[in-house]
DOLOZA-313618 format. One record per residue (C-alpha): residue in three letters; x, z, y. Coordinates in nm, 3 decimals. Each point is the difference from the previous one (the first is absolute). Layout:
+-----+---------+---------+---------+
| res |       X |       Z |       Y |
+-----+---------+---------+---------+
| ALA |       X |       Z |       Y |
...
+-----+---------+---------+---------+
This chain:
+-----+---------+---------+---------+
| res |       X |       Z |       Y |
+-----+---------+---------+---------+
| MET |  -0.007 |  -0.009 |  -0.002 |
| CYS |   0.267 |  -0.110 |   0.233 |
| GLY |  -0.155 |  -0.297 |   0.157 |
| PRO |  -0.225 |  -0.131 |   0.258 |
| SER |  -0.325 |   0.216 |   0.052 |
| GLU |  -0.283 |  -0.021 |  -0.218 |
| GLY |  -0.198 |  -0.346 |   0.044 |
| GLN |   0.256 |  -0.163 |   0.210 |
| SER |   0.010 |  -0.345 |  -0.125 |
| ARG |   0.311 |  -0.166 |  -0.156 |
| SER |   0.033 |  -0.337 |   0.075 |
| HIS |   0.187 |  -0.226 |  -0.235 |
| GLU |   0.051 |  -0.361 |  -0.118 |
| ARG |  -0.058 |  -0.100 |  -0.347 |
| ARG |   0.246 |  -0.113 |  -0.204 |
| SER |  -0.048 |  -0.366 |  -0.079 |
| GLY |  -0.111 |  -0.064 |  -0.324 |
| THR |  -0.014 |   0.358 |  -0.126 |
| ASP |  -0.374 |   0.025 |  -0.078 |
| ASP |  -0.023 |  -0.357 |  -0.140 |
| ASP |   0.334 |  -0.038 |  -0.213 |
| GLY |  -0.065 |   0.317 |  -0.171 |
| ASP |   0.378 |   0.038 |  -0.006 |
| PHE |  -0.009 |   0.388 |   0.066 |
| PRO |  -0.023 |   0.183 |  -0.345 |
| TRP |  -0.314 |   0.248 |   0.069 |
| ASP |  -0.078 |  -0.014 |  -0.356 |
| LEU |   0.315 |   0.225 |  -0.069 |
| GLY |  -0.120 |   0.304 |   0.198 |
| VAL |   0.060 |   0.046 |   0.359 |
| CYS |  -0.005 |   0.402 |   0.094 |
| ASP |  -0.033 |   0.099 |   0.339 |
| ALA |   0.153 |   0.350 |  -0.001 |
| HIS |  -0.111 |   0.121 |   0.334 |
| CYS |  -0.336 |  -0.082 |   0.207 |
| HIS |  -0.283 |   0.112 |   0.183 |
| PRO |  -0.295 |  -0.184 |  -0.072 |
| THR |  -0.219 |   0.260 |   0.091 |
| ASP |   0.068 |  -0.004 |   0.358 |
| THR |  -0.254 |  -0.308 |   0.017 |
| MET |  -0.275 |   0.109 |  -0.254 |
| THR |  -0.165 |  -0.333 |   0.058 |
| SER |   0.286 |  -0.169 |  -0.136 |
| ILE |  -0.037 |   0.196 |  -0.357 |
| GLU |  -0.249 |  -0.261 |  -0.133 |
| SER |   0.294 |  -0.269 |   0.002 |
| ILE |   0.222 |   0.210 |  -0.251 |
| SER |  -0.165 |  -0.146 |  -0.291 |
| SER |   0.074 |  -0.346 |   0.080 |
| MET |   0.378 |   0.062 |   0.124 |
| ARG |   0.275 |  -0.165 |  -0.190 |
| ALA |   0.225 |   0.306 |  -0.007 |
| ARG |  -0.064 |   0.196 |  -0.331 |
| VAL |   0.076 |   0.371 |   0.141 |
| LEU |  -0.049 |   0.132 |   0.348 |
| THR |   0.140 |   0.375 |   0.051 |
| ALA |  -0.255 |   0.138 |   0.256 |
| MET |   0.167 |   0.252 |   0.207 |
| SER |  -0.206 |   0.303 |   0.166 |
| THR |   0.135 |   0.132 |   0.328 |
| ARG |  -0.231 |   0.238 |   0.147 |
| SER |  -0.331 |   0.223 |  -0.024 |
| GLN |  -0.217 |  -0.316 |   0.061 |
| ASP |   0.132 |  -0.232 |  -0.276 |
| GLN |   0.047 |   0.254 |  -0.325 |
| GLY |  -0.325 |  -0.036 |  -0.101 |
| LEU |  -0.009 |  -0.378 |   0.087 |
| VAL |   0.306 |  -0.046 |  -0.212 |
| ALA |  -0.155 |   0.218 |  -0.286 |
| SER |  -0.345 |  -0.211 |   0.015 |
| VAL |   0.148 |  -0.360 |   0.018 |
| ALA |   0.239 |   0.090 |  -0.325 |
| ALA |  -0.328 |   0.131 |  -0.173 |
| GLU |  -0.143 |  -0.340 |   0.062 |
| HIS |   0.318 |  -0.247 |  -0.015 |
| GLY |   0.236 |   0.248 |  -0.144 |
| ILE |   0.227 |  -0.113 |  -0.320 |
| ARG |  -0.087 |   0.205 |  -0.293 |
| ASP |   0.248 |  -0.119 |  -0.259 |
| ARG |   0.365 |  -0.097 |   0.074 |
| SER |  -0.014 |  -0.265 |  -0.266 |
| ALA |  -0.183 |  -0.194 |   0.268 |
| LEU |   0.376 |  -0.080 |   0.118 |
| VAL |   0.092 |  -0.183 |  -0.327 |
| SER |  -0.302 |  -0.207 |  -0.021 |
| ASP |  -0.088 |  -0.303 |   0.190 |
| CYS |  -0.232 |   0.180 |   0.237 |
| GLN |   0.036 |  -0.179 |   0.328 |
| GLU |  -0.383 |  -0.040 |   0.038 |
| ALA |  -0.082 |   0.359 |  -0.123 |
| PRO |  -0.191 |   0.193 |   0.273 |
| ARG |   0.171 |   0.321 |  -0.041 |
| LYS |   0.324 |  -0.002 |   0.205 |
| ILE |   0.035 |   0.345 |   0.178 |
| VAL |   0.220 |   0.259 |  -0.095 |
| PRO |  -0.051 |   0.298 |   0.253 |
| ALA |   0.265 |   0.231 |   0.175 |
| PHE |  -0.119 |   0.313 |   0.170 |
| GLY |   0.213 |   0.136 |   0.262 |
| TRP |   0.041 |   0.142 |   0.386 |
| HIS |   0.179 |  -0.245 |   0.222 |
| PRO |   0.249 |   0.145 |   0.249 |
| TRP |  -0.196 |  -0.173 |   0.308 |
| PHE |  -0.276 |   0.267 |  -0.111 |
| SER |   0.204 |   0.273 |  -0.111 |
| HIS |  -0.075 |   0.216 |   0.342 |
| GLN |  -0.351 |   0.024 |  -0.135 |
| LEU |   0.119 |   0.242 |  -0.278 |
| PHE |   0.107 |   0.365 |   0.031 |
| ASP |   0.217 |   0.133 |  -0.287 |
| ASP |  -0.147 |   0.290 |  -0.163 |
| THR |   0.179 |  -0.016 |  -0.307 |
| ALA |   0.222 |   0.271 |  -0.194 |
| GLY |   0.299 |  -0.201 |   0.099 |
| ASN |  -0.045 |   0.027 |   0.356 |
| GLY |   0.052 |   0.387 |  -0.021 |
| GLY |  -0.311 |   0.078 |   0.188 |
| ASN |   0.113 |  -0.172 |   0.317 |
| SER |  -0.319 |  -0.204 |   0.050 |
| THR |  -0.059 |  -0.149 |   0.325 |
| TYR |  -0.393 |   0.036 |  -0.006 |
| ASP |  -0.207 |   0.291 |  -0.121 |
| PRO |  -0.360 |  -0.119 |  -0.110 |
| SER |  -0.109 |   0.354 |   0.000 |
| SER |   0.067 |   0.065 |   0.374 |
| SER |  -0.298 |   0.077 |   0.212 |
| SER |   0.158 |  -0.256 |   0.268 |
| LEU |   0.026 |  -0.335 |  -0.198 |
| ALA |   0.071 |  -0.191 |   0.329 |
| GLU |   0.292 |   0.220 |   0.059 |
| GLN |   0.135 |  -0.053 |  -0.340 |
| LYS |  -0.061 |  -0.378 |   0.029 |
| ALA |   0.220 |  -0.017 |   0.311 |
| LYS |   0.278 |   0.224 |  -0.156 |
| HIS |   0.012 |  -0.224 |  -0.302 |
| TYR |   0.037 |  -0.323 |   0.210 |
| GLU |   0.243 |   0.145 |   0.220 |
| ALA |   0.211 |   0.113 |  -0.284 |
| VAL |   0.006 |  -0.323 |  -0.184 |
| LEU |   0.014 |  -0.258 |   0.274 |
| SER |   0.322 |  -0.094 |   0.179 |
| SER |  -0.110 |   0.124 |   0.344 |
| SER |  -0.290 |   0.228 |   0.134 |
| PRO |  -0.308 |  -0.233 |  -0.016 |
| ASP |  -0.287 |   0.060 |   0.278 |
| ALA |  -0.301 |   0.161 |  -0.076 |
| LYS |  -0.200 |  -0.330 |   0.047 |
| PHE |   0.195 |  -0.143 |  -0.283 |
| VAL |  -0.016 |   0.267 |  -0.203 |
| ALA |  -0.353 |   0.012 |   0.002 |
| SER |  -0.016 |  -0.370 |  -0.111 |
| LEU |   0.201 |   0.094 |  -0.320 |
| PRO |  -0.178 |   0.115 |  -0.324 |
| ASP |  -0.025 |   0.345 |  -0.116 |
| PRO |   0.317 |   0.069 |  -0.218 |
| LYS |  -0.060 |  -0.012 |  -0.354 |
| PRO |   0.193 |   0.226 |  -0.274 |
| LEU |   0.264 |  -0.165 |  -0.197 |
| SER |  -0.089 |   0.199 |  -0.308 |
| GLY |  -0.344 |  -0.143 |   0.004 |
| PHE |   0.118 |  -0.341 |   0.030 |
| LEU |   0.270 |   0.051 |  -0.298 |
| ALA |  -0.308 |   0.129 |  -0.211 |
| GLU |  -0.212 |  -0.314 |   0.093 |
| THR |   0.275 |  -0.237 |  -0.081 |
| ARG |   0.083 |   0.153 |  -0.329 |
| GLN |  -0.358 |  -0.024 |  -0.111 |
| ARG |   0.003 |  -0.382 |   0.094 |
| LEU |   0.338 |  -0.040 |  -0.162 |
| GLU |  -0.141 |   0.149 |  -0.343 |
| GLU |  -0.304 |  -0.208 |   0.048 |
| ASN |   0.216 |  -0.316 |   0.030 |
| PRO |   0.261 |   0.016 |  -0.278 |
| LEU |   0.164 |  -0.307 |   0.195 |
| ALA |   0.008 |   0.128 |   0.341 |
| LEU |   0.322 |   0.063 |   0.215 |
| ILE |   0.063 |   0.216 |   0.299 |
| GLY |  -0.003 |  -0.183 |   0.317 |
| GLU |   0.038 |  -0.088 |   0.258 |
| VAL |   0.242 |   0.299 |   0.109 |
| GLY |   0.312 |  -0.010 |   0.198 |
| LEU |   0.166 |   0.065 |   0.328 |
| ASP |  -0.019 |  -0.191 |   0.328 |
| LYS |   0.213 |   0.060 |   0.308 |
| ALA |  -0.105 |  -0.271 |   0.200 |
| PHE |  -0.377 |   0.035 |  -0.024 |
| ARG |  -0.210 |   0.164 |   0.299 |
| LEU |  -0.357 |   0.123 |  -0.021 |
| PRO |  -0.265 |  -0.262 |   0.166 |
| SER |  -0.159 |   0.136 |   0.306 |
| ALA |  -0.349 |   0.152 |  -0.005 |
| TRP |  -0.282 |  -0.240 |  -0.032 |
| LYS |  -0.139 |  -0.125 |   0.333 |
| GLU |  -0.384 |  -0.010 |   0.036 |
| ASP |  -0.006 |  -0.410 |   0.029 |
| GLU |   0.254 |  -0.016 |  -0.288 |
| GLN |  -0.222 |   0.173 |  -0.238 |
| GLN |  -0.301 |  -0.213 |   0.100 |
| GLU |   0.215 |  -0.322 |  -0.083 |
| ARG |   0.170 |   0.137 |  -0.310 |
| ASP |  -0.023 |  -0.206 |  -0.308 |
| GLU |  -0.241 |   0.165 |  -0.249 |
| GLY |   0.143 |  -0.213 |  -0.267 |
| LEU |   0.320 |   0.224 |   0.022 |
| THR |   0.040 |   0.319 |  -0.192 |
| PRO |   0.016 |   0.286 |   0.285 |
| GLY |   0.317 |   0.190 |   0.051 |
| GLY |   0.238 |  -0.268 |   0.081 |
| ARG |   0.164 |  -0.104 |   0.327 |
| GLU |  -0.220 |  -0.313 |   0.057 |
| GLY |   0.173 |  -0.121 |   0.293 |
| ARG |   0.016 |   0.307 |   0.210 |
| LEU |   0.305 |   0.081 |   0.229 |
| LEU |   0.223 |   0.220 |  -0.126 |
| SER |   0.075 |   0.376 |   0.118 |
| PRO |   0.318 |   0.154 |   0.058 |
| TYR |  -0.050 |   0.225 |  -0.299 |
| HIS |   0.193 |  -0.009 |  -0.327 |
| VAL |  -0.050 |   0.217 |  -0.305 |
| LYS |   0.307 |   0.219 |  -0.017 |
| MET |   0.230 |  -0.071 |  -0.309 |
| PRO |  -0.007 |   0.339 |  -0.182 |
| HIS |  -0.388 |  -0.003 |  -0.016 |
| GLN |   0.023 |  -0.361 |  -0.129 |
| THR |   0.248 |   0.103 |  -0.265 |
| GLN |  -0.238 |   0.306 |  -0.111 |
| ILE |  -0.283 |  -0.244 |  -0.039 |
| LEU |   0.238 |  -0.261 |  -0.198 |
| THR |   0.188 |   0.220 |  -0.235 |
| ALA |  -0.346 |   0.197 |  -0.090 |
| GLN |  -0.147 |  -0.334 |  -0.121 |
| LEU |   0.319 |  -0.117 |  -0.161 |
| ARG |  -0.007 |   0.331 |  -0.208 |
| LEU |  -0.339 |  -0.080 |  -0.106 |
| ALA |   0.122 |  -0.344 |  -0.112 |
| GLY |   0.267 |   0.162 |  -0.212 |
| GLU |  -0.209 |   0.268 |  -0.152 |
| LEU |  -0.231 |  -0.259 |  -0.119 |
| GLY |   0.240 |  -0.267 |  -0.080 |
| ARG |  -0.120 |  -0.263 |   0.252 |
| ALA |   0.171 |  -0.256 |   0.190 |
| ALA |   0.001 |   0.039 |   0.401 |
| SER |  -0.021 |  -0.274 |   0.240 |
| VAL |   0.186 |   0.137 |   0.298 |
| HIS |   0.031 |  -0.126 |   0.389 |
| GLY |   0.311 |   0.006 |   0.203 |
| VAL |   0.060 |  -0.096 |   0.364 |
| GLN |   0.294 |   0.096 |   0.189 |
| ALA |   0.034 |   0.294 |  -0.221 |
| HIS |   0.216 |  -0.131 |  -0.291 |
| GLY |   0.253 |   0.274 |   0.021 |
| VAL |  -0.260 |   0.266 |   0.033 |
| LEU |  -0.211 |  -0.135 |  -0.258 |
| PHE |   0.308 |  -0.020 |  -0.274 |
| ASP |   0.099 |   0.353 |   0.111 |
| ALA |  -0.374 |   0.133 |  -0.046 |
| ILE |  -0.046 |  -0.196 |  -0.366 |
| SER |   0.355 |   0.086 |  -0.131 |
| ALA |  -0.078 |   0.368 |   0.080 |
| LEU |  -0.275 |  -0.011 |  -0.261 |
| TRP |   0.216 |  -0.124 |  -0.268 |
| LYS |   0.309 |   0.246 |   0.059 |
| GLY |   0.125 |   0.163 |  -0.308 |
| HIS |  -0.180 |  -0.293 |  -0.203 |
| GLU |   0.247 |  -0.273 |   0.048 |
| LYS |   0.125 |  -0.210 |  -0.283 |
| GLU |   0.355 |   0.058 |  -0.162 |
| VAL |   0.217 |  -0.289 |   0.137 |
| VAL |   0.194 |  -0.076 |  -0.305 |
| SER |   0.328 |  -0.173 |   0.064 |
| ARG |   0.098 |  -0.340 |  -0.167 |
| ARG |   0.281 |   0.151 |  -0.194 |
| LYS |  -0.252 |   0.262 |  -0.149 |
| GLN |  -0.245 |  -0.240 |  -0.081 |
| LYS |   0.262 |  -0.224 |  -0.200 |
| MET |   0.062 |   0.320 |  -0.210 |
| VAL |  -0.369 |   0.029 |  -0.095 |
| ALA |  -0.107 |  -0.247 |  -0.298 |
| LYS |  -0.222 |  -0.264 |   0.129 |
| GLY |  -0.364 |   0.106 |   0.014 |
| ALA |   0.069 |   0.340 |  -0.074 |
| GLU |  -0.107 |   0.137 |   0.338 |
| ASP |  -0.223 |  -0.125 |   0.285 |
| PHE |   0.223 |   0.066 |   0.327 |
| SER |  -0.302 |  -0.117 |   0.203 |
| SER |  -0.249 |   0.207 |  -0.142 |
| SER |  -0.147 |   0.357 |   0.143 |
| SER |   0.033 |   0.329 |  -0.157 |
| GLU |  -0.356 |   0.049 |   0.139 |
| GLU |  -0.150 |  -0.197 |  -0.275 |
| GLU |  -0.052 |   0.085 |  -0.350 |
| GLU |  -0.113 |  -0.197 |  -0.328 |
| ASP |  -0.361 |   0.042 |  -0.097 |
| GLU |  -0.174 |  -0.207 |  -0.254 |
| ASP |  -0.356 |   0.204 |   0.009 |
| ASP |  -0.150 |  -0.051 |   0.319 |
| ILE |  -0.128 |  -0.349 |  -0.051 |
| TRP |  -0.185 |   0.131 |  -0.309 |
| ALA |  -0.149 |   0.308 |   0.183 |
| GLU |  -0.359 |  -0.127 |  -0.018 |
| ILE |   0.035 |  -0.118 |  -0.356 |
| ASN |  -0.118 |   0.227 |  -0.278 |
| GLY |   0.128 |  -0.007 |  -0.338 |
| GLN |   0.290 |  -0.182 |  -0.163 |
| ALA |   0.183 |  -0.246 |   0.244 |
| PRO |   0.211 |  -0.302 |  -0.132 |
| ALA |   0.312 |   0.026 |  -0.133 |
| VAL |   0.173 |  -0.203 |   0.291 |
| LYS |  -0.030 |   0.166 |   0.313 |
| PRO |   0.114 |  -0.118 |   0.355 |
| ARG |   0.289 |   0.222 |   0.147 |
| GLN |  -0.128 |   0.136 |   0.339 |
| LYS |   0.191 |   0.191 |   0.281 |
| LYS |  -0.195 |   0.302 |   0.081 |
| TYR |   0.019 |   0.053 |   0.379 |
| LYS |   0.131 |   0.329 |   0.136 |
| PRO |  -0.121 |   0.091 |   0.358 |
| LYS |   0.269 |  -0.032 |   0.260 |
| PRO |   0.016 |   0.091 |   0.366 |
| PHE |   0.028 |  -0.355 |   0.116 |
| PRO |  -0.173 |  -0.301 |  -0.120 |
| PRO |   0.142 |  -0.194 |  -0.295 |
| ARG |  -0.028 |  -0.350 |   0.166 |
| ILE |  -0.004 |  -0.053 |   0.396 |
| CYS |  -0.054 |  -0.340 |   0.167 |
| LEU |   0.115 |  -0.010 |   0.358 |
| HIS |  -0.245 |  -0.249 |   0.111 |
| SER |   0.087 |  -0.297 |   0.255 |
| PHE |   0.362 |   0.140 |  -0.007 |
| SER |   0.170 |  -0.031 |   0.335 |
| GLY |   0.301 |   0.221 |  -0.016 |
| SER |   0.368 |  -0.139 |  -0.067 |
| ALA |   0.133 |  -0.130 |  -0.290 |
| GLN |   0.210 |   0.311 |  -0.011 |
| VAL |  -0.290 |   0.235 |  -0.001 |
| MET |  -0.125 |  -0.188 |  -0.280 |
| LYS |   0.319 |   0.075 |  -0.199 |
| GLN |  -0.033 |   0.348 |   0.073 |
| TYR |  -0.356 |   0.009 |  -0.196 |
| LEU |   0.162 |  -0.214 |  -0.284 |
| HIS |   0.287 |   0.272 |  -0.070 |
| PRO |   0.036 |   0.029 |  -0.362 |
| ALA |  -0.069 |   0.405 |   0.032 |
| VAL |  -0.348 |  -0.064 |   0.168 |
| PRO |  -0.246 |   0.112 |  -0.271 |
| ALA |  -0.304 |  -0.180 |   0.129 |
| THR |  -0.057 |  -0.391 |  -0.060 |
| MET |   0.015 |  -0.156 |   0.339 |
| TYR |  -0.206 |  -0.319 |   0.096 |
| PHE |   0.017 |  -0.204 |   0.324 |
| SER |  -0.266 |  -0.206 |   0.098 |
| PHE |  -0.006 |  -0.278 |   0.268 |
| SER |  -0.268 |  -0.168 |   0.216 |
| THR |   0.002 |  -0.323 |   0.221 |
| VAL |  -0.189 |   0.175 |   0.272 |
| ILE |   0.251 |   0.305 |   0.054 |
| ASN |   0.333 |  -0.107 |  -0.142 |
| LEU |  -0.032 |  -0.345 |   0.138 |
| ALA |  -0.192 |   0.091 |   0.328 |
| THR |   0.309 |   0.012 |   0.240 |
| ALA |   0.345 |  -0.175 |   0.047 |
| GLY |   0.180 |   0.316 |  -0.111 |
| GLY |  -0.202 |   0.026 |  -0.310 |
| LYS |   0.047 |  -0.368 |  -0.097 |
| ASP |   0.364 |   0.045 |   0.034 |
| LYS |   0.047 |   0.296 |  -0.207 |
| PHE |  -0.280 |  -0.100 |  -0.276 |
| PRO |   0.240 |  -0.214 |  -0.224 |
| GLU |   0.266 |   0.260 |  -0.030 |
| LEU |  -0.275 |   0.255 |  -0.095 |
| VAL |  -0.126 |  -0.223 |  -0.259 |
| LYS |   0.329 |  -0.094 |  -0.165 |
| THR |   0.091 |   0.380 |   0.030 |
| CYS |  -0.340 |   0.095 |  -0.182 |
| PRO |   0.067 |   0.004 |  -0.393 |
| ASP |  -0.202 |  -0.237 |  -0.168 |
| ASP |  -0.214 |   0.249 |  -0.179 |
| ARG |  -0.069 |   0.207 |   0.289 |
| ILE |  -0.159 |  -0.261 |   0.266 |
| LEU |  -0.359 |  -0.048 |   0.051 |
| VAL |  -0.243 |  -0.179 |   0.218 |
| GLU |  -0.279 |   0.124 |   0.267 |
| SER |  -0.201 |  -0.129 |   0.249 |
| ASP |  -0.079 |   0.331 |   0.215 |
| LEU |  -0.310 |  -0.208 |   0.108 |
| HIS |  -0.316 |   0.182 |   0.128 |
| THR |  -0.258 |  -0.249 |  -0.134 |
| ALA |  -0.040 |  -0.146 |  -0.338 |
| GLY |  -0.044 |  -0.373 |  -0.070 |
| GLU |   0.193 |  -0.331 |   0.063 |
| ASP |   0.244 |   0.139 |   0.244 |
| MET |   0.115 |   0.261 |  -0.239 |
| ASP |   0.059 |  -0.265 |  -0.251 |
| TYR |   0.181 |  -0.210 |   0.235 |
| TYR |   0.233 |   0.267 |   0.110 |
| LEU |   0.075 |   0.116 |  -0.365 |
| GLU |   0.091 |  -0.359 |  -0.075 |
| ASP |   0.219 |  -0.031 |   0.295 |
| ILE |   0.189 |   0.310 |  -0.073 |
| CYS |   0.029 |  -0.106 |  -0.384 |
| ARG |   0.126 |  -0.312 |   0.119 |
| LYS |   0.267 |   0.131 |   0.233 |
| ILE |   0.136 |   0.249 |  -0.242 |
| CYS |   0.044 |  -0.248 |  -0.288 |
| GLU |   0.163 |  -0.248 |   0.224 |
| ILE |   0.259 |   0.285 |   0.106 |
| LYS |   0.041 |   0.113 |  -0.358 |
| LYS |   0.035 |  -0.348 |  -0.120 |
| TRP |  -0.281 |   0.054 |  -0.232 |
| THR |  -0.262 |  -0.264 |  -0.110 |
| LEU |  -0.340 |   0.102 |   0.117 |
| GLN |  -0.095 |   0.092 |  -0.391 |
| GLU |   0.302 |   0.179 |  -0.029 |
| GLY |  -0.054 |   0.196 |   0.305 |
| ILE |  -0.389 |   0.069 |  -0.051 |
| GLU |   0.089 |   0.116 |  -0.340 |
| LYS |   0.270 |   0.247 |   0.105 |
| LEU |  -0.223 |   0.123 |   0.308 |
| ARG |  -0.295 |   0.065 |  -0.237 |
| ASN |   0.229 |   0.199 |  -0.260 |
| ASN |   0.128 |   0.186 |   0.282 |
| TYR |  -0.333 |   0.083 |   0.119 |
| GLU |  -0.089 |   0.112 |  -0.348 |
| GLU |   0.282 |   0.224 |  -0.024 |
| LEU |  -0.079 |   0.158 |   0.336 |
| ASN |  -0.342 |   0.098 |  -0.144 |
| PRO |   0.045 |   0.022 |  -0.364 |
| GLN |  -0.310 |   0.226 |  -0.126 |
| PRO |  -0.118 |  -0.085 |  -0.241 |
| ARG |   0.266 |  -0.254 |  -0.081 |
| CYS |  -0.098 |  -0.352 |  -0.097 |
| ARG |   0.230 |   0.014 |  -0.322 |
| ASP |  -0.196 |   0.321 |  -0.117 |
| ALA |  -0.325 |  -0.213 |   0.012 |
| GLU |   0.144 |  -0.271 |  -0.194 |
| LEU |   0.147 |   0.228 |  -0.236 |
| LEU |  -0.339 |   0.166 |  -0.053 |
| LEU |  -0.132 |  -0.323 |  -0.086 |
| SER |   0.284 |  -0.080 |  -0.251 |
| VAL |  -0.030 |   0.297 |  -0.199 |
| ASP |  -0.154 |  -0.019 |  -0.353 |
| TRP |  -0.264 |   0.277 |   0.047 |
| PRO |  -0.232 |   0.167 |  -0.247 |
| ASP |  -0.346 |  -0.140 |   0.018 |
| ASP |  -0.154 |   0.309 |   0.135 |
| LYS |   0.285 |   0.049 |   0.252 |
| ILE |   0.008 |  -0.306 |   0.211 |
| PRO |   0.009 |   0.105 |   0.377 |
+-----+---------+---------+---------+
């Protein structure tokens, strides 16, 4: 959610022959790792006719959490094997993500145990107006005036949001945490003027900027970090991936995330030591946080199971997400290499979009180096658009083509790699498990 404001049109020229020549392999499965279709609910009906196979729909604030959940209920992917089959025309394409974006982090007050009782807001106070002013003065970069504070919503408890998010994740086994992150550049929009309120586009989900002028107020980094890390811990507890936003805060963001995995780093084994160990005797890239467990997949099956069982890894909760996608990554190649250090225990992915990474001359200049630096198995694509439909397909095709050109991949090779990477970002349940279940010689009365 880094791009132009909701509803802003993005003019483009269609690539000659793209629609008619059929040269783009949509049938292989194009997966949008980050988008915001619920910002324009009138576009949702176009999802079933889109050419992309998967849309990872982010939530960002109070107004869209329920919308993402409802769209997932109607259009959500139920079976990960949909990525294996030829299902371009399948109407279900949504993978939901639930999170609180840094642009709206000021609307939450931290009442969690980890805050040590230092909450900026007391909902039991007899003077909630004073508490509201106290909170916003504490979390915003400079003291806001009374009129601006009055225009802001009453703060919500972080604990309540985390409880709601936990429930939504449990109801949606494929869901991610997102969009979350840190942003030093963003300033809160000014309060609505009466004429602006009357003229606003009713087709847009409330809560966004919608073209308003920006105020001088930023959300302080410590508060943004509190909101971010609480959500990343939840992702780690439940074993979910996280989609993370970072703008002009790459160093602070790395520090915040790496603090969560401190003490869980992987052992970096020297080449000399690796040569001393028999080939295949040890996986030096594996995490000690996971254990083999062959029984979970049969948990709902009574009686004797087949003799051949798939080998599973039982997830052990961690204080950090097992997989993290840095969306529309705009840091330097050096920052990317920090995340790719072999000691990092989380699997890091980097997604790119046309509307963010190629929106400025500076972005275009560093884009090729970032794509070349990113390992082939850690790169993803996204649209980051606020409306579903033809434009979303267009920008997905555009970024796929540009990445394939830089990586020197054929389109077929590139789309297959990108789809496989998306499957690894969000592997619950894994496609190969579904295939294995179908291939096992089950007793007649035990067929799942």
